[in-house]
C-alpha positions in Angstrom: 105.1 54.3 156.3 103.7 58.3 157.0 105.9 60.1 154.1 106.6 64.0 155.3 107.5 66.5 152.7 109.4 69.4 153.8 107.7 72.2 152.6 110.6 74.4 149.9 111.2 78.5 149.9 109.6 77.9 147.1 106.4 76.9 148.1 106.1 79.5 151.2 106.6 82.2 148.6 103.7 81.5 146.9 101.6 81.0 149.6 102.6 84.7 151.0 101.8 86.0 147.7 98.8 84.3 147.1 97.6 85.7 150.6 98.9 89.0 148.9 96.8 88.8 146.2 93.9 87.4 148.6 94.1 90.6 150.7 94.0 93.4 147.7 90.9 91.5 146.1 89.5 91.7 149.7 90.0 94.9 149.7 88.4 95.8 146.4 85.6 94.6 147.3 85.2 96.5 151.0 86.1 99.7 148.2 82.9 98.7 145.7 80.5 98.2 148.7 80.6 102.2 149.2 78.5 102.8 146.0 77.8 106.5 147.1 80.6 109.2 147.4 80.5 111.1 150.8 79.6 114.0 149.4 76.9 112.5 146.7 74.8 111.5 149.9 73.8 114.7 151.1 72.2 114.9 147.4 68.7 115.3 148.6 69.1 117.7 151.4 72.2 119.9 149.7 71.9 118.8 146.1 71.3 122.0 143.7 68.0 120.6 141.7 66.5 120.3 145.6 67.6 123.5 146.9 67.2 125.8 144.1 64.9 124.3 141.7 61.7 125.2 144.0 63.1 129.1 143.6 63.4 129.0 140.0 59.7 127.8 139.8 58.9 131.5 141.4 61.0 133.3 139.2 60.3 132.7 135.6 63.0 135.0 134.6 65.4 132.8 136.5 64.2 130.2 135.3 64.4 130.9 131.7 68.5 132.1 132.1 69.0 128.7 134.1 67.3 126.5 131.7 67.0 128.3 128.6 63.3 127.2 128.6 60.0 128.3 130.5 59.1 126.2 133.3 56.0 125.1 131.2 57.9 123.8 128.2 59.8 122.3 131.5 57.0 120.1 132.5 56.0 119.6 129.0 59.0 117.7 127.9 59.0 116.2 131.1 54.9 114.5 130.7 56.7 113.1 127.3 59.8 111.0 128.9 58.7 110.8 132.4 58.6 107.2 132.5 61.1 106.1 129.9 63.9 108.1 132.7 62.2 106.8 135.8 64.5 104.2 138.0 63.1 101.6 140.2 63.4 102.1 143.8 66.0 98.9 145.2 67.0 98.0 148.8 70.4 99.4 148.2 69.6 103.0 147.3 66.9 105.3 145.9 67.1 106.5 142.5 67.2 110.2 141.1 63.5 110.8 140.5 62.5 112.1 136.5 62.2 116.2 137.4 66.1 115.8 138.9 67.6 113.6 135.6 65.6 116.2 133.2 67.1 119.2 135.0 70.9 117.9 134.8 70.6 116.8 131.3 68.9 120.7 130.2 71.4 121.9 132.3 74.4 120.8 130.8 72.7 121.8 127.0 72.3 125.2 128.7 75.6 125.8 129.7 77.9 122.8 128.3 79.4 123.0 131.6 81.4 119.4 132.2 80.3 116.2 133.9 82.8 117.3 136.8 81.1 121.0 137.5 77.4 119.2 137.3 77.9 116.6 138.8 78.9 118.3 142.1 76.4 120.8 142.0 74.0 118.1 141.8 75.7 116.2 144.2 75.9 112.9 141.6 78.4 110.8 140.4 80.2 112.0 137.4 79.2 108.5 135.5 75.6 109.4 136.1 75.5 112.8 134.2 77.2 110.7 131.6 74.1 108.2 132.0 71.5 110.8 132.4 72.9 113.1 129.3 73.0 110.5 126.9 69.4 109.0 128.3 67.7 112.2 128.1 68.8 112.8 124.3 67.9 109.3 123.2 64.0 109.7 124.7 63.4 113.3 123.8 64.6 112.2 120.0 62.3 109.0 120.3 58.9 110.7 121.7 59.2 114.2 120.5 61.1 113.7 117.4 58.2 112.4 115.1 55.9 115.3 116.6 58.1 118.5 116.1 60.7 118.0 113.9 58.5 115.6 111.1 59.5 114.8 107.6 58.9 117.9 106.1 55.7 117.8 103.4 54.8 120.0 100.7 52.4 122.5 103.2 55.4 122.6 105.8 57.2 124.1 103.0 54.6 125.7 101.4 53.6 127.8 104.6 57.5 128.1 104.5 57.1 130.3 101.1 54.4 132.1 102.1 56.3 133.0 105.2 59.3 134.4 103.3 57.3 136.4 101.3 55.2 138.0 103.9 58.2 138.9 106.8 61.4 139.2 104.6 59.6 139.8 100.8 61.4 137.1 99.3 59.4 135.0 96.6 59.8 131.4 95.7 61.8 130.8 99.3 61.4 127.7 101.2 64.1 127.7 103.8 67.9 128.8 104.4 70.3 126.6 105.5 73.4 126.6 107.3 76.2 124.8 109.4 76.9 125.6 113.1 80.3 124.3 114.7 79.4 122.6 117.8 82.6 122.0 119.9 83.9 118.6 121.2 86.3 117.1 122.6 88.8 115.1 120.6 87.6 111.4 119.7 90.2 109.1 119.9 91.5 107.9 116.9 89.8 110.8 115.0 93.2 111.9 113.5 92.0 115.7 111.7 88.6 114.7 110.8 86.9 117.1 113.1 89.7 119.9 113.5 87.9 122.5 112.0 89.0 126.1 110.8 88.0 128.1 114.3 91.0 125.7 116.0 89.2 123.3 118.0 87.4 120.1 117.1 83.6 120.2 115.8 80.9 118.3 114.7 78.3 119.7 112.1 74.9 120.7 113.0 73.5 121.5 109.4 69.7 122.7 109.4 67.3 124.4 107.3 65.3 127.1 108.9 61.8 128.5 108.0 61.3 132.4 108.2 60.8 132.4 111.9 64.0 130.9 112.3 62.8 127.8 113.5 64.4 124.3 112.3 62.2 122.8 109.2 64.8 119.4 108.8 68.6 118.9 110.2 71.0 116.8 109.3 74.2 116.0 112.6 77.2 114.6 112.5 79.5 115.9 109.5 83.0 116.0 110.3 84.6 119.7 111.6 87.0 119.9 108.7 84.7 119.6 105.9 82.9 122.4 104.3 79.1 123.3 104.9 78.4 122.9 100.9 80.6 119.5 100.9 78.6 118.6 103.8 75.0 119.0 102.9 75.6 117.3 99.2 76.7 114.0 101.8 74.4 114.4 103.9 70.5 112.5 103.6 69.3 116.0 103.6 70.9 117.0 100.8 71.2 113.6 98.4 66.9 113.8 99.0 67.0 117.7 98.0 69.1 116.2 94.8 67.1 114.0 94.0 63.9 115.7 94.1 62.3 113.4 97.6 62.0 116.4 99.9 58.5 117.5 99.2 59.2 120.1 97.7 56.4 122.3 96.3 56.9 122.7 92.4 57.7 125.8 90.6 55.6 128.3 90.6 55.6 131.8 88.7 56.9 134.9 90.6 55.1 137.8 91.7 53.5 139.2 88.8 55.3 137.2 86.0 54.0 134.7 83.7 56.6 131.9 83.6 57.4 129.0 86.6 60.8 129.8 88.7 61.5 127.1 90.8 61.3 127.2 94.8 64.5 127.4 96.6 66.6 127.4 99.6 68.7 130.2 100.2 72.5 130.0 101.3 75.8 131.4 101.7 79.1 131.2 99.2 80.2 128.3 101.0 77.5 126.2 99.0 77.1 125.3 95.6 74.6 127.0 93.0 72.2 124.8 92.1 68.9 124.9 90.9 67.6 124.7 94.7 70.1 126.9 96.3 70.0 130.3 95.5 73.8 132.0 96.4 74.9 135.6 97.1 77.0 136.9 94.1 80.9 136.0 94.8 82.1 139.2 96.9 85.3 139.8 94.3 82.7 140.2 91.5 80.1 142.2 93.2 80.2 145.7 92.2 79.3 147.1 96.1 82.7 145.4 96.9 81.3 142.8 98.5 79.6 145.0 101.1 76.4 143.7 100.7 74.9 140.2 99.7 73.3 140.6 96.4 71.8 137.1 95.4 72.0 135.6 92.1 
């Protein structure tokens, strides 16, 4: 005996719902097939890199304005990181070449423009710009950090001290330190820890510089609301200075003196006075009314 079941209204609703879900998934799948936006598909013919870069190569002044470095410096960096930022060509797409990837990252560093602005001018995806900037930073630190920002040696400090004396007539000075607020977008769930007195969100770049304004040692990542002095004390750089583990040269006499004096780093009023940090007298206590810094 055959048994027949009559479809109920609820069964029909389930079938319609399933059909609607499947149709929605099919539409999403079709959208995903479009990997490259129509604007970005013309990157090689209309993108800023392919149009402007050849002209910049022929104009050293404009090249420096655009990238904040010379073309020789650009090529030197590219030689260091070329293989690490290269992507393989696939059946689906031709990757952005290393020179263009470096140009995108350097343009971001030079201008601070948004990823959307750079993405539009170079005709690449906004998330691609994000990925390129992060990757280029990582690779530059990996390959160039140990060469151009090595751990300070006694020889480096001594050379810096010699420069301070010859150029600035400041004996026993091995460097100057200060912090720079780098503006950022407020991180999620960060409260006010990055909100600084400049009324913006920032992280701090703390650096010790030589007499030619070149960095000897840096620390990055301090919260914007913290003082420069507190950030230095809590940084690895500051802790190693405090413990005498940063290869600072031994004390030596000042010119024309016999008694030895410590080698010092000059700072401003935001820092604490220490044997290795020399700061100005407080402005309110100086005889000239704070018109000119007088170091103690």
